[in-house]
C-alpha positions, 0 to 999 in steps of 0.5 A: 473509550476511543473509537476505531477511527481515533485508534487508527489515526493514532497508529497512522500518525506514529507510523508516518512520524517514522517513515517518509517516501523519497525519490530513491525509495518512495512510500507504498501506502495502502488504504482498505475499505469494506469493499475495495483496496487501494495502493499508491507509491508516493514521493513525499518530498515532491508530494507526488503520487508516482504509481497507483492501483486499486481493486475497482476492475478486479471482481473474481476471487476472495478479498485477500486474493484480489488484494494480492492481485492489486499488490502484483499490479502496483509492483508491475507499474512501479517496475515500469516506472523504474521503482524497485525499492519502497518503504511500506506504509500500512496506514494504521491498519494491522498487518494481517489479512488483506494488507498482508496479502497486498504486501506479499503480492507486491513482493511477488511482483518484484518490489523490495521492502 
């Protein structure tokens, strides 16, 4: 039987085999821990993180509401940096709950993916 971490790493490798961030369309990568959620906009060709946001300073609301705020924040920062189209990398996590809330918040903030 494979562990949760091994399962997520297999899914993550499969996803990263298909998608990659370019300067025109960078990758929006999401990481979820038990307490926090983080989002980065990455240009894989140059190996640079262009924009990042996390839930560190946000305390009010449920975890899903906080994730949506982080999505809006990363979208706002990306728009200021001149990025309006990204490719979404769920990083091996299932697309529901906080990951979906973050994606919806980023769309609400103006990002297209």
